[in-house]
C-alpha angles and dihedrals in degrees: 000000000000126000122192122200119193120201111213092183120099089212107092108212092016131132098282091053092047090054093047090048089054090058092045094049089058091050093047090055089058095049104267120144105233137191134182118206127189118231098151110097095014097107092235107178127233125245117285094196093237088144093214087134087066090050099043100034090191099131090255140103112240089229105083105169098095135045097270097108093049092052093043090054089057091047088055092053094046125099088198129032118196115187118195127193137170115230111259113182090333092308142089121274116276093244094051090046089054089050091049091050096051101033092050092048097044091047091050090049092053101058095286093301095190096056114137094007119129116247127192131178123213123191134193115202140173097207121318142010097054095119091063091052091049089050094049093055092043092051091063090048092050095047087048093058092246127146118244118204123216127228139181093290139343107309102258141122129202126227140110112199123057109293098001092123090075086074090062098085093173089055093049092047088053090053092051091048089047087056091052091049093050091050092049092048093046092053091046097050103033095092091050104042093107088053094061108125112251100179 
């Protein structure tokens, strides 16, 4: 099975990435193929509602001048998609929001292409606002007919400076448990993914 983690933070090696890597490490230990891709800081643009994806139905966005289609192709292959974001003014980063807008819409236009996939949100936060970030990511998963695993708490880690999140042992433990839950859910649903209702 293949898990894709998407880093919505522009800070490579920052707290969001560290949390995502903690989840992926758990999955790697159980035999999953994993990959982390960088979206934060790549100037990915938001959806312009041109609706070409509904006309073309080719699993791509008509705008091809950024990295969206490369990331979306990986999302289509993934059994589990883990979207990570820092908390910016109680919201997701602009680049991750752009990915959510376009990925959700293109998947919808292509026969609900994310149906039955596992989706998990991971949030880095200094102090407050993380629950809204968590909800924003999960709303796209829910509208895309995806399955969201639970864990020991909302999937967030606390820290401000680069790497400070490693001091949040409860947050790191939550990420490890999230990895375990994704693995368990993946093994439970894999034989039935083709049976997921699309209409």
